[in-house]
GUTOR-637801 format. One record per residue: y, z, x of N, C-alpha, C in turn; residue number from 1. Coordinates in steps of 0.2 Angstrom, whole numbers, plus 5000, padded with zeros to 4 digits. Each point is the difference from the previous one (the first is absolute). Layout:
// GUTOR-637801
@n.Y->Y&n.Z->Z&n.X->X&ca.Y->Y&ca.Z->Z&ca.X->X&c.Y->Y&c.Z->Z&c.X->X&num->NUM;
...
// end
This chain:
// GUTOR-637801
@n.Y->5000&n.Z->4955&n.X->4879&ca.Y->5005&ca.Z->5001&ca.X->4995&c.Y->5003&c.Z->5007&c.X->5001&num->1;
@n.Y->5007&n.Z->5002&n.X->5001&ca.Y->5002&ca.Z->5007&ca.X->5001&c.Y->5002&c.Z->5002&c.X->4994&num->2;
@n.Y->4998&n.Z->5006&n.X->5000&ca.Y->5003&ca.Z->5004&ca.X->4993&c.Y->5007&c.Z->5000&c.X->5000&num->3;
@n.Y->5003&n.Z->4998&n.X->4993&ca.Y->5008&ca.Z->5000&ca.X->4999&c.Y->5002&c.Z->5007&c.X->4998&num->4;
@n.Y->5003&n.Z->5002&n.X->5005&ca.Y->5003&ca.Z->5008&ca.X->4998&c.Y->5007&c.Z->5000&c.X->4996&num->5;
@n.Y->5004&n.Z->4993&n.X->5000&ca.Y->5006&ca.Z->5002&ca.X->4998&c.Y->5001&c.Z->5002&c.X->4994&num->6;
@n.Y->4995&n.Z->4997&n.X->4994&ca.Y->5001&ca.Z->5004&ca.X->4992&c.Y->5000&c.Z->5007&c.X->5001&num->7;
@n.Y->4997&n.Z->5004&n.X->5005&ca.Y->4999&ca.Z->5006&ca.X->4999&c.Y->5007&c.Z->5004&c.X->5001&num->8;
@n.Y->5004&n.Z->4998&n.X->5004&ca.Y->5007&ca.Z->5003&ca.X->5003&c.Y->5004&c.Z->4999&c.X->4996&num->9;
@n.Y->5005&n.Z->5003&n.X->5000&ca.Y->5007&ca.Z->4999&ca.X->4999&c.Y->5006&c.Z->5004&c.X->5003&num->10;
@n.Y->5005&n.Z->4998&n.X->5000&ca.Y->5008&ca.Z->5003&ca.X->5001&c.Y->5004&c.Z->5001&c.X->4996&num->11;
@n.Y->5001&n.Z->5005&n.X->4998&ca.Y->5007&ca.Z->5002&ca.X->4995&c.Y->5004&c.Z->5006&c.X->5003&num->12;
@n.Y->5008&n.Z->4998&n.X->5000&ca.Y->5004&ca.Z->5005&ca.X->5001&c.Y->4998&c.Z->5006&c.X->4997&num->13;
@n.Y->4998&n.Z->5001&n.X->4994&ca.Y->4999&ca.Z->5005&ca.X->4996&c.Y->4994&c.Z->5005&c.X->5001&num->14;
@n.Y->4996&n.Z->4998&n.X->5005&ca.Y->4994&ca.Z->5002&ca.X->5001&c.Y->4999&c.Z->5000&c.X->5008&num->15;
@n.Y->5000&n.Z->5008&n.X->5002&ca.Y->5000&ca.Z->5001&ca.X->5006&c.Y->5004&c.Z->4996&c.X->5005&num->16;
@n.Y->5007&n.Z->4998&n.X->4997&ca.Y->5006&ca.Z->4998&ca.X->5005&c.Y->4998&c.Z->4992&c.X->5001&num->17;
@n.Y->4995&n.Z->4997&n.X->4997&ca.Y->4999&ca.Z->4994&ca.X->5003&c.Y->4994&c.Z->4999&c.X->5004&num->18;
@n.Y->4997&n.Z->5004&n.X->5003&ca.Y->4995&ca.Z->5000&ca.X->5004&c.Y->4993&c.Z->4997&c.X->4996&num->19;
@n.Y->4997&n.Z->4996&n.X->5005&ca.Y->4994&ca.Z->4997&ca.X->4995&c.Y->4995&c.Z->5004&c.X->4999&num->20;
@n.Y->4999&n.Z->5000&n.X->4993&ca.Y->4994&ca.Z->5004&ca.X->4997&c.Y->4994&c.Z->4998&c.X->4997&num->21;
@n.Y->4996&n.Z->5002&n.X->4997&ca.Y->4994&ca.Z->4997&ca.X->4997&c.Y->5003&c.Z->4999&c.X->4993&num->22;
@n.Y->5000&n.Z->4994&n.X->4997&ca.Y->5003&ca.Z->4999&ca.X->4994&c.Y->4998&c.Z->5005&c.X->4994&num->23;
@n.Y->5004&n.Z->5002&n.X->4997&ca.Y->4999&ca.Z->5006&ca.X->4995&c.Y->5000&c.Z->5005&c.X->5001&num->24;
@n.Y->5001&n.Z->5002&n.X->5006&ca.Y->4998&ca.Z->5007&ca.X->5004&c.Y->5008&c.Z->5002&c.X->5003&num->25;
@n.Y->5001&n.Z->5006&n.X->5003&ca.Y->5004&ca.Z->5002&ca.X->5005&c.Y->4997&c.Z->5002&c.X->5006&num->26;
@n.Y->4996&n.Z->4995&n.X->5002&ca.Y->4997&ca.Z->5003&ca.X->5006&c.Y->5001&c.Z->4995&c.X->5005&num->27;
@n.Y->5003&n.Z->5002&n.X->5005&ca.Y->5002&ca.Z->4993&ca.X->5005&c.Y->4993&c.Z->4998&c.X->5004&num->28;
@n.Y->5000&n.Z->4994&n.X->5002&ca.Y->4995&ca.Z->4997&ca.X->5004&c.Y->5000&c.Z->5004&c.X->5007&num->29;
@n.Y->5004&n.Z->5002&n.X->5002&ca.Y->4999&ca.Z->5002&ca.X->5006&c.Y->4999&c.Z->5006&c.X->5001&num->30;
@n.Y->5000&n.Z->5004&n.X->4994&ca.Y->4998&ca.Z->5007&ca.X->4999&c.Y->4991&c.Z->4999&c.X->5000&num->31;
@n.Y->4998&n.Z->4996&n.X->4997&ca.Y->4992&ca.Z->4996&ca.X->4999&c.Y->4997&c.Z->5000&c.X->5007&num->32;
@n.Y->5004&n.Z->4995&n.X->5005&ca.Y->4999&ca.Z->4997&ca.X->5005&c.Y->5001&c.Z->5006&c.X->5005&num->33;
@n.Y->5003&n.Z->5006&n.X->4999&ca.Y->5001&ca.Z->5005&ca.X->5006&c.Y->4995&c.Z->5004&c.X->4998&num->34;
@n.Y->4995&n.Z->5002&n.X->4994&ca.Y->4996&ca.Z->5003&ca.X->4998&c.Y->4991&c.Z->4998&c.X->5002&num->35;
@n.Y->5001&n.Z->4992&n.X->5001&ca.Y->4995&ca.Z->4997&ca.X->5002&c.Y->5000&c.Z->5001&c.X->5008&num->36;
@n.Y->5006&n.Z->5000&n.X->5003&ca.Y->5000&ca.Z->5001&ca.X->5008&c.Y->4999&c.Z->5006&c.X->5002&num->37;
@n.Y->5002&n.Z->5005&n.X->4996&ca.Y->4998&ca.Z->5007&ca.X->5002&c.Y->4992&c.Z->5002&c.X->4999&num->38;
@n.Y->4996&n.Z->4995&n.X->4996&ca.Y->4993&ca.Z->5001&ca.X->5000&c.Y->4997&c.Z->5001&c.X->4993&num->39;
@n.Y->5005&n.Z->4998&n.X->4994&ca.Y->4997&ca.Z->5003&ca.X->4995&c.Y->4997&c.Z->4994&c.X->4997&num->40;
@n.Y->4994&n.Z->5001&n.X->4996&ca.Y->4997&ca.Z->4995&ca.X->4997&c.Y->5003&c.Z->4996&c.X->4992&num->41;
@n.Y->4997&n.Z->4996&n.X->4999&ca.Y->5004&ca.Z->4996&ca.X->4995&c.Y->5000&c.Z->5004&c.X->4995&num->42;
@n.Y->4993&n.Z->5002&n.X->4999&ca.Y->4998&ca.Z->5006&ca.X->4994&c.Y->5004&c.Z->5005&c.X->5000&num->43;
@n.Y->5002&n.Z->5004&n.X->5007&ca.Y->5005&ca.Z->5005&ca.X->5000&c.Y->5007&c.Z->4998&c.X->4997&num->44;
@n.Y->5002&n.Z->4995&n.X->5004&ca.Y->5007&ca.Z->4998&ca.X->4996&c.Y->5000&c.Z->4998&c.X->4993&num->45;
@n.Y->4995&n.Z->4997&n.X->4997&ca.Y->5000&ca.Z->4998&ca.X->4993&c.Y->5000&c.Z->5007&c.X->4995&num->46;
@n.Y->4997&n.Z->5005&n.X->5004&ca.Y->4999&ca.Z->5007&ca.X->4996&c.Y->5007&c.Z->5004&c.X->5001&num->47;
@n.Y->5003&n.Z->4998&n.X->5007&ca.Y->5007&ca.Z->5003&ca.X->5001&c.Y->5006&c.Z->4997&c.X->4996&num->48;
@n.Y->4999&n.Z->4994&n.X->4998&ca.Y->5005&ca.Z->4997&ca.X->4995&c.Y->4995&c.Z->4995&c.X->4996&num->49;
@n.Y->5000&n.Z->5002&n.X->4994&ca.Y->4997&ca.Z->5000&ca.X->4994&c.Y->5004&c.Z->4993&c.X->4998&num->50;
@n.Y->5005&n.Z->4999&n.X->5001&ca.Y->5004&ca.Z->4994&ca.X->4996&c.Y->4999&c.Z->4994&c.X->5003&num->51;
@n.Y->4998&n.Z->5000&n.X->5006&ca.Y->4998&ca.Z->4994&ca.X->5003&c.Y->4992&c.Z->4998&c.X->4998&num->52;
@n.Y->4999&n.Z->4993&n.X->4998&ca.Y->4996&ca.Z->4998&ca.X->4998&c.Y->4995&c.Z->4998&c.X->5007&num->53;
@n.Y->4993&n.Z->5001&n.X->4999&ca.Y->4996&ca.Z->4996&ca.X->5006&c.Y->5002&c.Z->4994&c.X->5002&num->54;
@n.Y->5002&n.Z->4995&n.X->4997&ca.Y->5003&ca.Z->4993&ca.X->5001&c.Y->5006&c.Z->5001&c.X->5005&num->55;
@n.Y->5005&n.Z->5005&n.X->4997&ca.Y->5005&ca.Z->5001&ca.X->5003&c.Y->5000&c.Z->5004&c.X->5008&num->56;
@n.Y->4994&n.Z->5002&n.X->5002&ca.Y->4997&ca.Z->5002&ca.X->5006&c.Y->4999&c.Z->4994&c.X->5004&num->57;
@n.Y->4995&n.Z->4997&n.X->4997&ca.Y->4998&ca.Z->4994&ca.X->5002&c.Y->5006&c.Z->4995&c.X->5003&num->58;
@n.Y->5005&n.Z->4999&n.X->4996&ca.Y->5006&ca.Z->4997&ca.X->5001&c.Y->5003&c.Z->5002&c.X->5007&num->59;
@n.Y->5001&n.Z->5007&n.X->5001&ca.Y->5002&ca.Z->5004&ca.X->5005&c.Y->4997&c.Z->4997&c.X->5007&num->60;
@n.Y->4993&n.Z->5002&n.X->5000&ca.Y->4998&ca.Z->4997&ca.X->5004&c.Y->4999&c.Z->4993&c.X->5002&num->61;
@n.Y->5001&n.Z->4996&n.X->4995&ca.Y->5000&ca.Z->4993&ca.X->5002&c.Y->5008&c.Z->4998&c.X->5002&num->62;
@n.Y->5005&n.Z->5005&n.X->4999&ca.Y->5007&ca.Z->4998&ca.X->5002&c.Y->5001&c.Z->5003&c.X->5008&num->63;
@n.Y->4995&n.Z->5005&n.X->5001&ca.Y->5000&ca.Z->5002&ca.X->5008&c.Y->4997&c.Z->4996&c.X->5003&num->64;
@n.Y->4994&n.Z->4996&n.X->4997&ca.Y->4996&ca.Z->4995&ca.X->5006&c.Y->5005&c.Z->4995&c.X->5001&num->65;
@n.Y->5003&n.Z->4998&n.X->4994&ca.Y->5004&ca.Z->4993&ca.X->5001&c.Y->5007&c.Z->5001&c.X->5004&num->66;
@n.Y->5002&n.Z->5007&n.X->4999&ca.Y->5006&ca.Z->5001&ca.X->5005&c.Y->4998&c.Z->5001&c.X->5007&num->67;
@n.Y->4993&n.Z->5002&n.X->5002&ca.Y->4999&ca.Z->5000&ca.X->5007&c.Y->4998&c.Z->4994&c.X->5003&num->68;
@n.Y->4997&n.Z->4996&n.X->4995&ca.Y->5000&ca.Z->4992&ca.X->5002&c.Y->5006&c.Z->4996&c.X->5002&num->69;
@n.Y->5005&n.Z->5001&n.X->4995&ca.Y->5006&ca.Z->4997&ca.X->5002&c.Y->5004&c.Z->5003&c.X->5004&num->70;
@n.Y->4999&n.Z->5007&n.X->5003&ca.Y->5005&ca.Z->5003&ca.X->5004&c.Y->4997&c.Z->5002&c.X->5007&num->71;
@n.Y->4994&n.Z->5000&n.X->5001&ca.Y->4997&ca.Z->5002&ca.X->5007&c.Y->4997&c.Z->4995&c.X->5004&num->72;
@n.Y->5003&n.Z->4997&n.X->5006&ca.Y->4997&ca.Z->4997&ca.X->5003&c.Y->4994&c.Z->5001&c.X->5002&num->73;
@n.Y->4995&n.Z->4996&n.X->5000&ca.Y->4994&ca.Z->5000&ca.X->5002&c.Y->4999&c.Z->4997&c.X->5009&num->74;
@n.Y->4996&n.Z->5004&n.X->5002&ca.Y->5000&ca.Z->4997&ca.X->5007&c.Y->4996&c.Z->4994&c.X->5001&num->75;
@n.Y->4999&n.Z->4997&n.X->5005&ca.Y->4996&ca.Z->4994&ca.X->5000&c.Y->4992&c.Z->5003&c.X->5002&num->76;
@n.Y->4994&n.Z->4995&n.X->4997&ca.Y->4995&ca.Z->5002&ca.X->5001&c.Y->4998&c.Z->4999&c.X->5007&num->77;
@n.Y->4998&n.Z->5004&n.X->5005&ca.Y->4998&ca.Z->4999&ca.X->5005&c.Y->4995&c.Z->4995&c.X->5003&num->78;
@n.Y->5000&n.Z->4996&n.X->5004&ca.Y->4996&ca.Z->4995&ca.X->5003&c.Y->4993&c.Z->5003&c.X->5002&num->79;
@n.Y->4995&n.Z->4996&n.X->4998&ca.Y->4993&ca.Z->5003&ca.X->5003&c.Y->5000&c.Z->4998&c.X->5006&num->80;
@n.Y->4996&n.Z->5004&n.X->5004&ca.Y->5000&ca.Z->4999&ca.X->5008&c.Y->4994&c.Z->4995&c.X->5000&num->81;
// end
């Protein structure tokens, strides 16, 4: 069973212009994903964004994993010779 990330995110027009953020914060999910992509560790990100709870960071990672699974076509497994 996969981690349900939905309860950890929200979009409100009055918070970051409606961008998806970690619930209860003003930290956009895309900012956290960019930090991961740049090589920051989860611990570093949580230190840089103290309003983001550890479960919120787990939700960001689960969101990324699910998005990749949904959007990226996987090449077929090569046949064994």
